[in-house]
C-alpha angles and dihedrals in degrees: 000000000000121000124251090251089051090049092048092051091047092052088054088053089051091052092049092048093050091047088055093052103261123140110217108237101170133025131179100212143029103325090171087077086062103034134357097255142096119239131188120247111260121270121242117271107203105314099345145056114229126219095245140004126198132180131204118250092249088049091234098113135045127201123202121200125201131175123206126191124194091267094045091058091059093060126092089226091069093059090051091049094050090050095047095043095044096045102041093089091062089049096051099031093237133123104257125175126199120208115193121193125194142155115269090244086065094052097102095045094044092053092045089056091046088052094047090051091049092238098121092104097045105124090198094066120085130180138218109194110189123203112231091233087075089060093068093099096025 
């Protein structure tokens, strides 16, 4: 089960996706806390299953959301996920955006990993960095 902090950051990714015109089609968590509807768990993208998947209303664009906490960023799996999710657009010839959400305290480690993976110039990756003060009620 995802932590409250993970769920909180995931809900911010949902909000961003919706504001950008994406319909949420798959969600790994309790989506009923956001909307009163059931969603399927996301399908695997290459080797891993993302936290959330959205699709534009005209079905031309896909958005993947992934939350990483401090402990998540220390795993080798996280690097694989970033590579898979950031490169899938090239593989399928579609516009695919990746939104990564993380606590502010993870900022340095997150961008160190992004740089190690040579993804720092990838314009399809966006970030939501959340200050810990917002977790007080999460």
